[in-house]
C-alpha positions as CSV (number, residue, x, y, z in Angstrom):
1,M,0.0,0.0,0.0
2,Q,1.4,3.4,-1.0
3,E,1.9,6.6,1.0
4,A,-0.6,9.3,1.0
5,P,-1.0,10.9,-2.4
6,L,-1.0,14.6,-3.1
7,F,-4.9,14.7,-3.3
8,T,-6.9,12.7,-0.9
9,D,-10.2,14.5,-1.0
10,D,-12.7,12.4,-3.1
11,T,-14.2,15.7,-4.4
12,I,-10.8,16.7,-5.9
13,V,-9.9,13.2,-7.1
14,F,-13.3,12.9,-9.0
15,G,-12.8,16.5,-10.6
16,L,-9.4,15.3,-11.8
17,L,-10.9,12.1,-13.3
18,M,-13.6,14.1,-15.0
19,L,-10.8,16.4,-16.4
20,T,-9.0,13.5,-17.9
21,L,-12.3,12.3,-19.4
22,G,-12.9,15.8,-20.8
23,F,-9.4,15.9,-22.3
24,I,-9.9,12.6,-23.9
25,F,-13.2,13.4,-25.5
26,Y,-12.0,16.9,-26.6
27,T,-8.8,15.5,-28.3
28,E,-11.0,12.7,-29.9
29,S,-13.2,15.4,-31.4
30,I,-10.3,17.0,-33.3
31,K,-10.4,16.0,-36.9
32,T,-6.9,17.1,-38.1
33,G,-3.4,16.8,-37.0
34,F,-1.9,14.4,-34.5
35,W,-5.0,13.3,-32.6
36,P,-7.0,11.5,-35.4
37,K,-3.8,9.4,-36.1
38,F,-3.4,8.8,-32.3
39,Y,-7.0,7.6,-31.8
40,K,-6.9,5.4,-34.7
41,I,-4.3,3.3,-33.0
42,V,-5.4,3.9,-29.2
43,P,-9.1,3.8,-28.3
44,G,-10.5,6.6,-26.3
45,L,-11.8,4.0,-23.7
46,F,-8.4,2.8,-23.3
47,M,-7.2,6.4,-22.6
48,A,-10.0,6.7,-20.0
49,Y,-8.6,3.7,-18.3
50,M,-4.9,4.6,-18.6
51,L,-4.6,8.3,-17.7
52,P,-6.0,7.7,-14.2
53,A,-3.5,5.1,-13.7
54,V,-0.7,7.6,-14.8
55,L,-2.1,10.0,-12.1
56,T,-1.9,7.3,-9.5
57,T,1.7,6.3,-10.5
58,A,2.7,9.9,-10.3
59,G,1.4,10.0,-6.7
60,L,-1.3,12.6,-7.4
61,I,-4.1,10.3,-6.5
62,A,-4.4,6.7,-4.9
63,P,-7.2,4.2,-4.4
64,E,-5.9,3.4,-0.9
65,W,-3.0,4.6,1.3
66,E,-1.4,4.6,4.7
67,T,-0.7,7.3,7.2
68,T,1.4,7.1,10.4
69,S,0.5,9.3,13.4
70,E,3.1,10.9,15.8
71,S,2.5,8.0,18.1
72,G,3.5,5.5,15.5
73,E,-0.1,4.2,14.8
74,V,-0.7,3.2,11.1
75,A,-4.1,4.3,9.7
76,K,-5.4,2.9,6.3
77,H,-7.4,5.1,4.1
78,S,-9.2,4.6,0.8
79,T,-11.3,6.5,-1.8
80,N,-14.9,5.8,-2.2
81,L,-15.1,6.6,-5.8
82,Y,-14.9,3.0,-7.2
83,Y,-17.5,1.9,-4.8
84,V,-19.9,4.7,-5.8
85,A,-19.1,4.1,-9.5
86,S,-19.7,0.2,-9.3
87,R,-22.7,0.3,-7.0
88,Y,-24.6,3.3,-8.4
89,L,-23.3,4.3,-11.8
90,L,-22.7,0.8,-13.1
91,P,-26.3,-0.5,-12.6
92,A,-27.7,2.8,-13.7
93,A,-25.6,2.5,-17.0
94,L,-26.9,-1.1,-17.5
95,V,-30.5,0.2,-17.1
96,L,-30.1,3.0,-19.7
97,M,-28.2,0.9,-22.1
98,T,-30.7,-2.1,-21.9
99,L,-33.9,0.1,-22.3
100,S,-33.8,-0.2,-26.2
101,I,-32.5,-3.7,-26.2
102,D,-34.0,-6.3,-28.7
103,L,-34.0,-9.4,-26.5
104,K,-34.8,-11.7,-29.4
105,A,-31.9,-10.3,-31.4
106,V,-29.6,-10.9,-28.4
107,F,-30.5,-14.5,-28.3
108,N,-30.0,-14.6,-32.0
109,L,-26.3,-14.0,-31.5
110,G,-26.2,-17.7,-31.3
111,W,-23.9,-20.3,-29.7
112,K,-20.5,-18.7,-30.4
113,A,-20.9,-16.2,-27.5
114,L,-21.4,-19.2,-25.1
115,V,-18.6,-21.2,-26.6
116,M,-16.2,-18.3,-26.3
117,F,-17.3,-17.6,-22.7
118,L,-16.7,-21.4,-21.8
119,T,-13.3,-21.3,-23.7
120,G,-12.3,-18.5,-21.5
121,T,-13.3,-20.5,-18.4
122,L,-11.2,-23.5,-19.7
123,G,-8.2,-21.2,-20.3
124,I,-8.3,-20.2,-16.7
125,V,-8.6,-23.7,-15.5
126,I,-5.7,-25.2,-17.4
127,G,-3.7,-22.0,-17.4
128,G,-3.0,-22.0,-13.6
129,P,-1.4,-25.4,-13.4
130,I,0.6,-24.8,-16.7
131,A,1.9,-21.5,-15.3
132,I,3.0,-23.3,-12.1
133,L,4.9,-26.0,-14.1
134,L,6.6,-23.5,-16.2
135,V,7.6,-21.1,-13.4
136,S,8.7,-24.1,-11.3
137,M,11.4,-25.0,-13.8
138,V,13.1,-21.6,-13.4
139,S,12.1,-20.5,-9.9
140,P,10.6,-23.3,-7.7
141,E,10.4,-21.2,-4.6
142,T,8.1,-18.8,-6.4
143,V,5.3,-21.5,-6.5
144,G,6.4,-23.4,-3.4
145,G,5.4,-23.3,0.2
146,V,3.7,-25.8,2.4
147,G,0.5,-25.7,4.5
148,P,-1.5,-22.5,4.7
149,D,1.5,-20.8,2.9
150,A,1.5,-23.0,-0.2
151,V,1.2,-20.7,-3.3
152,W,-1.2,-22.9,-5.0
153,R,-3.7,-22.1,-2.2
154,G,-3.2,-18.4,-2.9
155,L,-3.6,-18.9,-6.7
156,S,-6.8,-20.6,-6.1
157,T,-8.3,-17.3,-5.1
158,L,-7.1,-15.9,-8.5
159,A,-9.0,-18.8,-10.2
160,G,-12.1,-17.8,-8.3
161,S,-11.8,-14.2,-9.2
162,W,-11.0,-14.8,-12.9
163,I,-13.9,-17.3,-13.5
164,G,-16.5,-15.7,-11.3
165,G,-15.9,-12.8,-9.2
166,G,-15.3,-11.4,-5.7
167,A,-17.6,-13.7,-4.0
168,N,-16.1,-16.7,-5.7
169,Q,-12.5,-15.4,-4.7
170,T,-13.6,-15.3,-1.0
171,A,-15.0,-18.8,-1.2
172,M,-11.7,-20.2,-2.5
173,L,-9.8,-18.3,0.2
174,E,-12.2,-20.1,2.8
175,I,-12.1,-23.5,1.1
176,Y,-8.3,-23.8,0.9
177,G,-7.4,-21.8,3.9
178,Y,-4.6,-19.7,2.4
179,N,-2.6,-17.6,4.9
180,Q,-4.6,-14.5,5.0
181,S,-1.4,-12.4,6.0
182,E,-0.1,-13.2,2.5
183,Y,-3.4,-12.9,0.8
184,G,-2.6,-9.2,-0.2
185,K,0.0,-10.4,-2.6
186,M,-2.6,-12.5,-4.6
187,V,-4.9,-9.4,-4.6
188,F,-2.2,-7.4,-6.1
189,V,-1.5,-10.1,-8.9
190,D,-5.2,-10.2,-9.6
191,I,-5.4,-6.4,-10.0
192,V,-2.3,-6.0,-12.0
193,V,-2.6,-8.9,-14.4
194,A,-6.4,-8.7,-15.0
195,N,-6.0,-4.9,-15.8
196,I,-3.1,-5.5,-18.1
197,W,-5.2,-7.9,-20.0
198,M,-8.2,-5.7,-20.0
199,A,-6.0,-2.9,-21.4
200,I,-4.9,-5.2,-24.3
201,I,-8.5,-6.0,-25.0
202,L,-9.5,-2.3,-25.2
203,I,-6.6,-1.7,-27.6
204,G,-8.0,-4.5,-29.7
205,I,-11.3,-3.0,-30.0
206,G,-9.8,-0.1,-32.0
207,R,-8.6,-2.8,-34.4
208,S,-11.6,-5.1,-34.2
209,K,-12.4,-4.9,-38.0
210,A,-8.9,-6.0,-38.9
211,I,-9.0,-8.8,-36.2
212,D,-12.4,-10.0,-37.5
213,K,-11.0,-10.1,-41.1
214,W,-8.0,-12.2,-39.8
215,L,-10.4,-14.6,-37.9
216,R,-12.7,-14.7,-41.0
217,A,-15.5,-13.9,-38.5
218,D,-19.2,-13.7,-39.3
219,N,-20.4,-10.5,-37.7
220,S,-23.9,-10.5,-39.3
221,A,-25.8,-11.3,-36.1
222,I,-24.0,-8.6,-34.1
223,E,-24.3,-6.1,-37.0
224,S,-28.1,-7.0,-37.2
225,L,-28.5,-6.2,-33.5
226,K,-26.7,-3.0,-33.7
227,E,-28.7,-2.0,-36.8
228,K,-32.0,-2.7,-35.1
229,V,-31.1,-0.7,-32.1
230,T,-29.7,2.2,-34.2
231,S,-32.8,2.2,-36.4
232,F,-35.1,2.3,-33.4
233,A,-33.1,5.1,-31.8
234,K,-33.4,7.1,-35.1
235,S,-37.2,6.5,-35.3
236,V,-37.7,8.0,-31.9
237,K,-34.9,10.6,-31.8
238,R,-35.9,13.9,-30.5
239,N,-34.3,17.0,-28.8
240,P,-34.5,16.1,-25.1
241,S,-36.4,18.4,-22.9
242,L,-35.6,18.9,-19.2
243,T,-38.6,16.6,-18.6
244,D,-37.0,13.9,-20.7
245,I,-33.7,14.2,-18.9
246,M,-35.3,14.0,-15.4
247,I,-37.4,11.0,-16.4
248,I,-34.3,9.3,-17.7
249,V,-32.5,10.0,-14.4
250,A,-35.6,8.7,-12.4
251,I,-35.7,5.5,-14.3
252,A,-32.0,4.9,-14.0
253,F,-31.6,5.6,-10.3
254,G,-35.3,4.4,-9.4
255,T,-34.2,1.1,-10.6
256,V,-30.8,1.2,-8.9
257,S,-32.8,1.9,-5.7
258,L,-35.0,-1.1,-6.3
259,A,-32.0,-3.3,-7.1
260,H,-30.3,-2.3,-3.8
261,I,-33.5,-3.0,-1.9
262,G,-33.8,-6.5,-3.5
263,A,-30.2,-7.1,-2.9
264,N,-30.3,-6.2,0.7
265,L,-33.2,-8.5,1.3
266,L,-32.0,-11.4,-0.9
267,A,-28.2,-11.5,-0.1
268,P,-28.6,-11.9,3.9
269,Y,-31.4,-14.4,3.2
270,F,-29.4,-16.7,0.9
271,E,-26.3,-16.2,3.0
272,G,-28.3,-17.6,5.9
273,V,-29.6,-20.5,3.8
274,I,-26.0,-21.3,2.5
275,S,-24.5,-21.2,6.0
276,N,-26.8,-24.1,7.1
277,I,-25.7,-26.3,4.3
278,E,-23.6,-29.1,5.9
279,S,-21.4,-29.9,2.9
280,A,-18.5,-27.5,2.8
281,T,-18.2,-27.9,-1.0
282,T,-21.9,-27.2,-1.8
283,R,-21.9,-24.4,0.6
284,N,-18.9,-22.6,-1.1
285,T,-20.2,-23.4,-4.6
286,F,-23.3,-21.1,-3.9
287,T,-21.5,-18.5,-1.8
288,F,-22.1,-16.0,-4.8
289,L,-25.8,-16.0,-3.9
290,G,-24.8,-14.2,-0.7
291,S,-23.2,-11.4,-2.6
292,Q,-25.1,-8.1,-2.6
293,F,-23.2,-7.1,-5.9
294,F,-24.4,-10.2,-7.6
295,W,-28.1,-9.5,-6.7
296,M,-27.8,-5.8,-7.4
297,I,-26.5,-6.3,-11.0
298,S,-29.0,-9.2,-11.7
299,I,-32.0,-7.3,-10.4
300,A,-31.1,-4.0,-12.3
301,T,-30.6,-6.0,-15.5
302,L,-33.9,-7.8,-15.1
303,I,-35.8,-4.7,-14.5
304,A,-34.2,-3.0,-17.4
305,I,-35.1,-5.9,-19.7
306,L,-38.8,-5.8,-18.6
307,L,-38.7,-1.9,-19.2
308,S,-37.4,-2.7,-22.7
309,F,-41.1,-4.2,-23.4
310,T,-42.7,-0.9,-22.4
311,K,-42.9,2.7,-23.7
312,A,-39.8,3.5,-21.4
313,K,-37.7,2.2,-24.4
314,N,-38.7,5.3,-26.3
315,Y,-36.4,7.3,-24.0
316,E,-33.5,6.0,-26.1
317,G,-34.6,8.7,-28.5
318,A,-33.9,11.4,-25.8
319,G,-30.3,9.9,-25.3
320,A,-30.8,7.3,-22.5
321,S,-27.8,5.2,-23.7
322,K,-25.5,8.3,-23.9
323,F,-26.2,9.0,-20.3
324,G,-25.3,5.3,-19.7
325,S,-22.1,5.8,-21.6
326,V,-21.2,8.7,-19.3
327,F,-21.4,6.5,-16.3
328,I,-19.5,3.7,-17.9
329,Y,-16.7,6.2,-18.7
330,I,-16.7,7.3,-15.0
331,L,-16.5,3.7,-13.9
332,V,-13.6,3.0,-16.3
333,A,-11.6,6.0,-14.9
334,S,-12.3,4.9,-11.4
335,I,-10.9,1.4,-12.2
336,G,-8.0,2.9,-13.9
337,M,-7.0,4.8,-10.7
338,K,-6.5,1.5,-9.0
339,I,-3.4,0.6,-11.0
340,D,0.0,1.9,-10.0
341,L,2.1,1.2,-12.9
342,G,5.4,1.5,-11.0
343,S,4.4,-1.4,-8.7
344,I,4.0,-3.8,-11.4
345,F,7.6,-5.1,-10.7
346,D,7.2,-5.3,-7.0
347,N,6.6,-9.0,-6.9
348,P,8.0,-10.2,-10.4
349,G,7.6,-14.0,-9.6
350,L,3.9,-14.0,-8.9
351,I,3.4,-11.5,-11.6
352,A,5.0,-13.8,-14.0
353,V,2.9,-16.8,-13.0
354,G,-0.2,-14.5,-13.5
355,L,1.0,-13.3,-17.0
356,I,1.7,-16.8,-18.1
357,W,-1.6,-17.9,-16.8
358,M,-3.5,-15.1,-18.7
359,T,-1.5,-15.7,-21.8
360,I,-2.7,-19.3,-21.9
361,H,-6.2,-18.0,-21.5
362,A,-5.8,-15.5,-24.3
363,V,-4.1,-18.0,-26.8
364,L,-6.8,-20.6,-26.2
365,L,-9.5,-18.0,-26.9
366,I,-7.7,-16.9,-30.2
367,I,-7.4,-20.5,-31.3
368,I,-11.0,-21.4,-30.7
369,A,-12.1,-18.0,-32.3
370,K,-10.2,-18.8,-35.3
371,I,-11.5,-22.3,-35.7
372,I,-15.2,-21.3,-35.2
373,K,-14.7,-17.9,-36.9
374,A,-16.1,-16.1,-33.9
375,P,-15.9,-12.2,-34.0
376,Y,-13.5,-10.4,-31.7
377,F,-16.6,-9.1,-29.8
378,F,-17.2,-12.6,-28.5
379,L,-13.6,-13.1,-27.7
380,A,-13.3,-9.9,-25.8
381,V,-16.6,-10.2,-23.9
382,G,-16.3,-13.9,-23.3
383,S,-12.9,-13.3,-21.7
384,Q,-14.1,-10.3,-19.5
385,A,-17.0,-12.1,-18.4
386,N,-14.7,-14.4,-16.7
387,V,-11.7,-12.3,-15.8
388,G,-13.4,-9.0,-15.1
389,G,-16.9,-10.2,-14.2
390,A,-20.0,-7.9,-14.1
391,A,-18.0,-4.8,-13.4
392,S,-16.0,-4.8,-16.6
393,A,-17.7,-7.2,-19.2
394,P,-20.4,-4.6,-19.9
395,I,-17.7,-2.0,-20.3
396,V,-16.0,-3.9,-23.0
397,A,-19.3,-4.9,-24.6
398,S,-20.6,-1.4,-24.7
399,A,-17.3,-0.2,-26.3
400,F,-18.5,-2.0,-29.4
401,H,-22.0,-0.7,-29.0
402,P,-24.2,0.5,-26.1
403,S,-26.9,-2.0,-27.0
404,L,-24.5,-4.9,-26.4
405,A,-23.7,-4.2,-22.8
406,T,-26.5,-6.7,-21.7
407,V,-24.6,-9.5,-23.4
408,G,-21.7,-8.8,-21.1
409,V,-23.9,-8.9,-18.0
410,L,-25.6,-12.1,-19.0
411,L,-22.3,-13.9,-19.5
412,A,-20.9,-12.4,-16.4
413,V,-23.8,-13.6,-14.3
414,F,-23.3,-17.1,-15.6
415,G,-19.7,-16.7,-14.7
416,Y,-20.8,-16.2,-11.0
417,A,-22.8,-19.4,-11.2
418,I,-20.0,-21.7,-12.3
419,G,-17.1,-19.7,-10.8
420,T,-16.4,-21.7,-7.6
421,I,-16.8,-25.2,-9.1
422,A,-14.5,-24.5,-12.1
423,A,-12.0,-22.8,-9.7
424,I,-12.0,-26.0,-7.5
425,G,-11.2,-28.0,-10.6
426,C,-8.3,-25.5,-11.5
427,T,-6.9,-25.7,-7.9
428,I,-6.9,-29.5,-7.9
429,L,-4.7,-29.3,-11.0
430,M,-2.6,-26.6,-9.5
431,E,-2.0,-28.6,-6.3
432,L,-0.9,-31.6,-8.5
433,A,1.4,-29.3,-10.5
434,A,3.0,-27.8,-7.4
435,V,3.6,-31.2,-5.8
436,S,5.2,-32.6,-9.0
């Protein structure tokens, strides 16, 4: 954990993040000179993710930090911006981006989306043990340890996080009893490696047409969905009045409120039910049902889908999805500020394990995408639905088109459901690899 940054007030930090976003959109709007060439290579969404990381690396802002009092007491502090963005703005964005969705067209995307998601899961399951085997040949102490300190136990939490999410990660920590005083190292690897991979995916979005051409992908179903949503938006397009804007805000945050009410009721209920299950394996498999974040995202998405069958979808003509995109960019910036680029090399051994692991995941996705001629969209979203979960899969999906955010959410929710079981399978293989 780093020392106190120059700016610790959330109000100031939020203003800096908004200034970086304003700078990105302003420079993206310039049609001549350096900037058009720059953004042809580097997508704006990637810059929204990377510039806050630069601010963190420079010591201007930080996601969390420590201070020491005169008496020697150490106090830990953190910003609330990511929490607010992920708990309030993310579900609001999902609602506004889903209002105009054509659910039938989403299902018409076909089997390739599911295949790429499951391929991503398989890549995580086999990537862990292969990474351990490879690193053990060069640095056996990096993947060694015995008892609660065994590195494979710690890596089990990465498997849980990279297939499901935070709830699955916590379940794996409980199942395999990794030394919690060492757990911070695994969280660090999770953040660094997952975010490096997300950055690569975002860069790929800017070259998705060339990638699809190389994959010989059939984009017709995706283009059909985008065309339907775009045509509908044009048919109801109007200059938004203040009333339109207030109703859009009411729909978004009213749904967020209902989602939180439902999550606050359902999460504790299922947590109680799960805690009474005798079988530890079964209990930990369904831990995600006790996650408020899981229920919040699920309920918000369900309400949004139901609203898409009502006249509420006409508010797409007043710019509903544009407001959703604003919220998504703020979320991306708050994620970016969690990365300290200078600390990537603090623990090179474990970072190497994570990078090899993620490389195997990526290579397998590319191979299968090439074989089945799946579009880059399915590769990117299938991967992030595993590695990033419901917080980042919609971000990646909406970068292709706002109407596609729902696809990312649906796959991410599926990841929650299978996360712990798949992670247990991965951990069994990692233990065998570590012992051998």
